C-alpha positions as CSV (number, residue, x, y, z in Angstrom):
1,M,36.7,-65.3,11.8
2,Q,33.0,-65.8,11.1
3,V,30.1,-64.8,13.3
4,D,27.8,-67.6,14.2
5,E,24.2,-67.7,13.0
6,E,22.7,-66.8,16.4
7,A,25.0,-63.8,16.8
8,V,24.3,-62.6,13.2
9,G,20.6,-62.0,14.0
10,A,21.4,-60.1,17.2
11,V,24.0,-58.0,15.4
12,L,21.8,-57.2,12.5
13,N,19.0,-56.2,14.8
14,R,21.3,-53.8,16.7
15,L,22.6,-52.4,13.5
16,R,19.1,-51.8,12.1
17,R,18.2,-50.1,15.4
18,A,21.3,-47.9,15.2
19,Q,20.4,-47.1,11.5
20,G,17.0,-45.9,12.6
21,Q,18.4,-43.9,15.5
22,L,20.9,-42.3,13.1
23,A,18.2,-41.3,10.7
24,G,16.4,-39.8,13.7
25,V,19.5,-37.8,14.6
26,I,19.8,-36.5,11.0
27,A,16.2,-35.4,11.1
28,M,16.7,-33.7,14.4
29,I,19.6,-31.7,13.1
30,E,17.7,-30.8,9.9
31,A,14.8,-29.7,12.1
32,G,17.0,-27.5,14.2
33,R,16.3,-29.5,17.4
34,D,18.1,-28.6,20.7
35,C,21.7,-29.6,20.8
36,K,21.2,-31.6,24.1
37,D,18.6,-33.8,22.4
38,V,20.7,-34.4,19.4
39,V,23.8,-35.3,21.5
40,T,21.6,-37.7,23.6
41,Q,20.4,-39.5,20.5
42,L,23.8,-39.6,19.0
43,A,25.2,-41.2,22.2
44,A,22.4,-43.9,21.8
45,V,23.6,-44.6,18.3
46,S,27.2,-44.9,19.4
47,R,26.2,-47.3,22.2
48,A,24.2,-49.4,19.7
49,L,27.1,-49.6,17.4
50,D,29.5,-50.5,20.2
51,R,27.2,-53.3,21.4
52,A,27.0,-54.7,17.8
53,G,30.8,-54.7,17.6
54,F,31.2,-56.3,21.0
55,K,28.8,-59.0,20.0
56,I,30.8,-59.7,16.9
57,V,34.0,-59.9,18.8
58,A,32.5,-62.1,21.6
59,S,31.2,-64.5,19.0
60,G,34.5,-64.5,17.2
61,M,36.3,-65.2,20.5
62,R,34.1,-68.2,21.2
63,Q,34.6,-69.5,17.7
64,C,38.4,-69.0,17.9
65,M,38.5,-71.0,21.1
66,A,36.5,-73.8,19.5
67,A,38.7,-73.7,16.4
68,A,41.7,-74.9,18.3
69,D,40.8,-78.5,17.3
70,E,40.1,-77.6,13.6
71,D,42.4,-76.8,10.7
72,T,41.9,-73.0,11.3
73,P,44.5,-71.7,13.7
74,P,43.0,-69.8,16.6
75,M,43.5,-66.0,16.8
76,S,46.4,-64.9,19.0
77,E,45.9,-62.9,22.1
78,Q,47.3,-59.9,20.4
79,E,44.8,-60.3,17.5
80,L,41.9,-60.5,19.9
81,E,43.2,-57.5,21.9
82,K,43.5,-55.5,18.7
83,L,39.8,-56.3,17.9
84,F,38.7,-55.0,21.3
85,L,40.8,-51.9,21.1
86,A,39.4,-51.1,17.6
87,L,36.0,-50.6,19.3
88,A,37.4,-48.1,21.9
């Protein structure tokens, strides 16, 4: 499964945003910031990573459905389900 070009840009943007947020969380911990603030920012990082993963899976599903006419066999329902559950 490959991610289409349009999705790659969106995924990379989300991952870069998450990378910046994670750096912020590390700095907050090093600075001794309030636990509530750290957890709030950590939750934002987690959501950003989840969204990047969902984008990859959604793009892959679209390509797998389109691949039914090509030489590449489409992913099975079990394989797609496994991808979604890996993000949970």
